[in-house]
N, C-alpha and C positions, 0 to 999 in steps of 0.2 A: 505492499499502500505506500503511494508515492504523495507526498503533501503538496501543496501549490507553485512550489520552485523543483518540484520532480525528484526532491529527496527521498532515499529510501531510512534517511537516520536524521532525523535535521539537528545533527549537531549546533549548529551556529545559532538558532533558534531560542536552542536550551541556553547555550552560555548566552545569550541576549537576557535571557530572565532571571539571571542572578544578576547583583547591580555590581557593576565593574567586571561581568564573568568575560568578557573575551580578553582581557587583562589578567583577570584574579587565576583564573583556572589553569591558562596556561603556565604562569611564574611557579603556582604549585605543584603541576607535573614536574614544572623543570626541577623545580629544589630536590624533588622526591628521586629523582635521577639522579640529581647530580651526585647527592648524599649516598644512594644505595651503588650507583652505577656508574661512577664519576667518569669509566674512562672506554663508556661505551659509546661517547662523541667525538672519542681521540681519533676516528679513523682517518681524517684528512679529506682535504677535499670540499667537495660542496656539502656534505654534514656537516661536519665540522663549521663551517663559513657558515651556514646558515641557523644553524640548530645551538651554537654555541659563542660561536663568535662574533654573533650580527647583532648584539644590542647597538652598541655605539652608533654603527653607521644607519642602521635604523631609525634609530631617535632623533637623529640626524635629520634624516628626510622626514619623520614626521615633525618636527620643530622647522622645515622651511616650509612644509604646507601646509602648517598652520598659520603661517607668517604670511603666506600669499591668500589668504580669509579676512585679515585685518586690513581694511579699505582706509581712506581718507576721511569716511563719513565715521567710521567704529576707531577710530584711532584714537580716541578723548577717554570714551569708554575705557579703552584696553586699558590706558593706563592710569585712570583712577581706578580701577579692582586691582591691576597690576600694585601698586601702593596700599593699599587696604590690605590683600594676601600679604605682603611684606612685612609689614607692621605687625598684621594678629599673628602671623605664624612666626616670626624669626625675632623683630626688634622688639616688642613687650616680653615673651616667653624670655629672652639672651637675657634682658634688666632684671626680670625679676628672678631667673636660675644666678644672676650674678650676686644680685641682693640676699638672697640664700646663703651663697656662700659662704656671704660676710659673720654670716651668723656663726653656721655649722662647720667651716672648714672645708678644705677639696672632698672630707669623707662624703659629706652631704647625708642622705637618711633612708635607713631603713636598707641599711646596703646596696643605695644605690648613689654611686659618686658624682660629683660633680661633673665629672669629666664626661660620665654615660649621658647625664643630662644634655647636658649643653651640646653634646655630640648629635644627640636623639630629636633633638626639639626644636632646634632654631634650621632646620634643611627640612624639605618638603618633597615627596615623588613625584616628579615630572610628567614622568609618563601615567602615570597612577591618575595624575589630575587632569590630564588632555583624556584619557581614558572614560571617565566618570565625567568630566563636561563633555565631552563628544557624543556621549549618550544623552544626558541629562541637561546640559548648562549652553550657553549663547556663545555665537561668536566672541564676546567680549569674554567672556569665562574661558574661552580656551584661550584668545592671545594674552589672558595674564597669566604663560606658561611662563613668560619674560620672568618672573618673581621667582620662579622655580630655579632657570638657571642661573640667578644671582645666589640665590641662597642654596645650591646643591654644593657640596664636599664641606671642606672645614674652614670655609671663609668667612662664615659668622661665630664660629666654634671660635678663632681664632682670635677676633675683633673683640670679642667679649672677653676673655678670658687675658688677649693679650694687653694688660695695661700698659707694660711695661716696652709695648713697642712690637712686642712680638706678632699683633694683630694685622699685619701689612696685608691687604687684596692683593694680589699679583695681576697689574690692568691687564697684559695681555693671554691672560687666562679667563679671567670675566670678560674679555672682547672676543674670545676663541668660543665659548659658551654660548654668546647672542647673537652672533654674525649670523647660524644660518637663518634665525630668526629674521632680522633685520633684511637679508637680501631677500627674503620669501616676500617681505611686506613690501620690499620695491618692485619685483617684478610680479606681485599680482596686481598692484597699479597702475602698471604702465603698460600691460595684457593682460586682460580680463580672463582671454582662454585659458590661461594657464592658471588661473583660479579655479576654472570650470575640471580643469584636466587633472588638477592637484585635489579636488576636494573629498574622493574616496579614499585618499591617502590614506587618513587613521582605520577605519575599518581591515586596511589592507594587512599593514605594518604589526598591530600593535600584538595580535599574539605569537605575534614571531618573535618581536622584542622580549615580550615580557616571559614566554620561556627559557631564552638566552640570558636572562638575567636572573631566572629562578634555579638555572645548574648552578651559577656561582653561590648561593646561598644552601648551604651546610647544615642540615636541621638538626645538628650533634651538637654545632652553637647555639642553635636557638635555642634546645634542651638544654644546655650550659647556663644560660641566660638565665633560666629558671623562673620563678615567682616574681623576682626583681624586674625584669625584664618584660615579663607581660603584665604588669600594673603601670609601669612607663610606657608601655605601647597603648594601655587603656587611658592613660592620663593626654596621653600625647594630641588623640583622636578626642577625645571630648574637653580640655582645656584650650589646645592650639585652633580647633578646627572650630570649638565656639568663640574664641576670639576673632576669627574670621567671620563667623556668622553676627556677631555683633558691629563686626563691620560693614559688612551685608546691608543686616538691615539700620541701621543708623546714621551710619555716613554714607553708603550707596543708594541706600532706601529704596533696596529690592523686594520691601516685601515680604511674600507669601514663598517669594524665589533664594529668597538668602540662606536656604537650608543647603546651599551649594556648596556654601563659606566649609561646610564639615569637610570635602573633598579635600581641603589642604590639610588636614589632620594627619598628617603621614609621615614616616621618615623612611628617607631615601637610602636607596641601596650602598649606595655612596656614603654614607654616614660610617659605615663596618669600619673602616678605613681610617677616618675623623681620629680614635684616639691614640692612636700609633705617629701620628700626624701630629696632633697636639704636643705626643711625650717627645719628640725627634725637635720641635720647638722649643720646649721648655722639659727638661728628664726631670723635675718636681714629680710629676705626672707618671711616672715610668711605672712606679707601682702598682696602679690602677688599670692601667690598659688591656692585660687581660681580659677582670671581670666585667671592665665595660665595654669592651669588643661583643663580647657574649651577650650579654645585657642590648646593646643596640642593635645585634643579627637577631633578636628575640623581638623588639620593639617592631623593627621591622616586616614581619612578618604578621605580627598580629595587626598593625595598621593596615597594612597591604588586604586586610581580613576584613576589619571592621567601619574603617572608614565609607568603600562605598555603603554598607548597611545602613549607618547613621545619616549619611547624606540622603538614601532614598526614602526611609522614613519621616526624616525631617521635610522633605518636599511634599510625600504624599499625606500626611499630617495638614501640612498648610493647604492641598490639594493645588499644590503647584505642580504644571508642566511646563519649564521653561522651553526646552527646544522646541517644542509643538507652537506654543507659542511664537517662537520667533521664525517659523517657517510661515506661519499661517501668516504673518505680518508683511514679511516678505512674499510670500503668494498676491496680496494685497498692494503692495506696490509696486510686484510687476504690471498687477494688472491695471494699473493707474498710469503707469507710466506708458504703455503700449495698449490706449483703449481702440486701435482699429484692429490690431489683432482679434479682441474680443468681439466684435462688428463684424469682422470678416466670418470667421468661427458659427458666428449666428446667422449669418445669409445661407453658408454653405451648410447649413443644416435643416 
């Protein structure tokens, strides 16, 4: 028995039934394979290139394609949304963690060090943000990926920890992270056809780069992160995602659509390397690296599972469907710009 698309088994349909499923399910499958059969994808050639080594180039393509969808008409809202995401996801949490460190010292609380907190809490999973906002959000939400390009990795961790000057952000590294997005914006505004050609890219590349990212997550590290890492992941979703939610509601005034802010309540896979990077800059943190790395790895997986669920719950509770509303608005705009097409179609019928 085949469905309307001729599918014997509607796998893609099932994935879309799960919040963030097109990224979440491949990510988990990749982590299972990467943990229990890590050599299975090392046979070389196209197999290794696609299923293990493709994350960075495919994410780069997704970033470029996302940039092409940002027009001059939407650039203002994109920048405003980006600022709100950075404020709620990175700046406010980072300042609060540093304030906590003044009281507790680097040991932190409940066995979770300040190093682990700041490594996991101040950055966001840009790929998951694009997956969730692609499914539920608007163009200006997807365009706010640029916040993920800025806060991904150790930049904010070094910035907040490095009161002595260790937090300098390498400009070329930052430029390299956002350049594909900026080029996409230019190309999409110069040639609208490229915007149409690249519109399907998210649906194509997200499952593949998610699987490749998953192969780099060792479930053993997640288990070693224990309860502390799990609790930290839950707090990151609810607190940092909640901060962005408040920014959406009171600064951007998105009303019922504010729930999309919870999609920022994630920890990036790159955060797993942040404790070691910070310790290399400041050896006084070396004693915390092992435990912090395991806890961050656990929080990465927990936030990837929980953030899409909370985002979907918040949107449904408010009765909001921003993606559908945007499509309806665009259809109405297209109809207003091309009234002769409507008349011609009516005459033909």
